[in-house]
C-alpha positions in Angstrom: 206.0 148.7 157.2 203.8 151.0 160.1 207.0 154.1 159.8 205.4 154.1 156.4 201.8 154.4 156.2 202.1 156.4 158.8 204.8 158.2 157.1 202.6 158.1 153.7 199.0 158.9 155.6 201.0 162.0 156.8 202.4 162.8 153.6 198.6 162.2 152.0 196.5 164.2 154.5 199.5 167.4 153.3 198.9 167.1 150.0 195.2 166.7 150.6 195.3 170.1 152.8 197.8 172.4 149.9 195.3 170.9 147.3 191.8 172.1 149.7 193.7 175.4 150.5 194.6 176.1 146.8 191.5 175.8 145.1 189.7 177.8 147.9 192.4 180.4 146.8 191.4 179.9 143.1 187.2 179.6 143.5 188.1 182.6 146.3 190.2 184.9 143.8 187.5 184.5 140.4 184.6 184.5 142.6 185.8 188.5 144.9 187.5 189.2 140.8 188.5 193.1 142.0 189.0 195.1 138.5 192.2 196.2 138.1 192.6 200.2 140.1 192.5 202.5 137.2 191.5 199.5 134.7 188.7 201.4 131.9 186.6 197.8 131.6 185.3 196.6 135.1 184.7 192.9 135.4 183.0 191.8 138.4 180.6 188.1 139.1 178.3 187.1 141.4 179.2 184.2 143.4 179.8 181.2 141.7 177.5 179.0 143.3 174.6 181.2 142.1 175.7 181.6 138.4 173.9 178.6 136.8 176.2 177.2 134.6 178.0 175.9 137.7 175.1 174.7 139.5 174.0 172.6 136.4 177.8 171.1 136.0 179.3 170.0 138.6 183.1 171.2 138.8 184.7 167.7 137.4 182.2 167.5 133.9 183.9 168.7 130.7 186.5 170.9 130.1 187.0 174.3 131.5 186.8 175.0 134.8 184.1 177.9 136.3 187.7 179.7 137.3 188.7 179.7 133.9 186.1 180.5 131.6 184.9 183.7 134.0 188.3 184.6 133.1 188.2 184.1 129.8 184.6 186.3 129.0 186.5 188.6 131.3 188.5 189.4 129.7 187.4 189.2 126.0 184.2 191.8 127.9 187.3 193.8 128.7 189.4 193.9 125.5 186.2 194.3 123.6 184.3 197.0 125.7 187.9 199.2 125.8 187.5 199.0 121.7 184.5 200.6 121.0 184.2 202.7 124.1 184.8 206.4 122.8 187.8 208.0 125.2 187.8 208.2 128.2 184.8 206.8 128.6 184.7 203.5 131.9 182.1 200.8 132.3 181.3 198.5 135.0 180.0 194.7 133.8 178.9 192.9 136.7 177.9 190.1 135.5 174.2 188.5 138.2 174.1 185.3 135.5 174.6 182.9 133.2 175.3 180.1 131.1 177.1 179.0 128.2 176.6 178.2 124.6 175.2 173.9 125.0 174.9 171.8 127.7 176.7 168.9 129.0 175.5 165.7 127.9 177.2 161.9 129.8 179.7 160.3 128.0 179.3 155.8 129.1 182.9 155.4 128.3 185.5 154.9 131.3 187.9 157.4 132.0 186.0 159.7 129.1 184.5 163.2 130.2 181.1 164.5 130.1 180.8 165.7 126.5 179.5 169.4 125.8 176.8 169.2 122.7 175.7 172.5 120.1 171.8 172.0 120.0 169.8 175.0 119.7 168.2 174.7 122.6 171.2 174.6 124.7 171.6 178.9 123.3 174.1 180.9 125.7 172.5 183.4 127.7 173.6 186.1 130.1 172.5 189.0 132.6 174.4 191.8 133.6 174.3 195.3 135.0 176.2 197.7 133.3 177.4 201.6 135.0 178.6 203.9 131.7 180.9 206.4 133.2 182.6 210.0 131.4 185.7 210.5 132.1 185.1 212.9 135.0 183.1 210.2 136.1 179.2 211.7 136.6 177.4 208.3 135.3 176.2 208.1 131.7 173.5 205.7 131.3 173.2 202.1 134.4 171.3 199.2 133.1 170.8 195.8 133.1 170.3 193.3 130.0 169.8 190.2 129.1 171.9 188.8 125.9 170.4 186.0 124.8 171.5 184.4 121.2 169.3 181.9 120.3 170.6 181.0 116.3 174.3 181.1 118.0 174.6 177.9 115.7 172.8 179.0 112.3 175.3 182.6 112.1 178.7 182.1 110.8 181.6 180.6 112.8 183.2 183.0 115.5 186.5 184.6 114.5 188.4 181.2 116.9 187.0 178.3 115.9 188.8 176.0 118.2 187.7 178.5 121.5 185.4 176.8 123.1 183.5 179.8 124.3 183.5 181.2 120.4 179.8 181.8 120.7 179.4 183.4 124.5 181.6 186.0 122.9 179.9 186.9 120.1 176.8 187.4 122.0 178.3 189.8 124.2 180.3 191.4 121.0 176.8 191.8 119.6 175.4 193.2 122.9 178.4 195.7 123.5 177.8 196.8 120.2 174.7 197.6 120.1 175.0 198.9 123.2 178.0 201.3 123.0 179.1 201.3 119.3 179.0 204.7 117.3 175.4 202.9 115.3 173.7 203.5 118.8 
């Protein structure tokens, strides 16, 4: 029995070590995300632990982990901006802070995760810095933006009603159209 328990402890330690290194690698890659070389739209983030969404929601609450929602939002921003920007222009966006639509509220049933509740007072917001570059690399425009969607629940549901980040992505699309769209 002693041989088995010491082997089990060794395997348990090994599993914990592997899990910890995998978590470190994933969190490091999302935090230090480097844009793909030659990408027209580049998105970077402030360190995860500095983001309001992460500070206000412990990592084991709810449906999406920070690495998942940061990747999803960055991918969406890249695709949407790529469709809106004139050919050749490049956009660099650094997201300084973010709070996703809704807030987690505890569920008091054993074994259930907290639920993200959507209420008007829990509107999505994002603070970012952007640089728009001409095809030759010269800066066309630079600025800071504070995105807010206080009426996110009173507007039509976004294109994909099953996307848990639909309100946040719609807020980004609205900003891109206002800031870089043809009506500007």
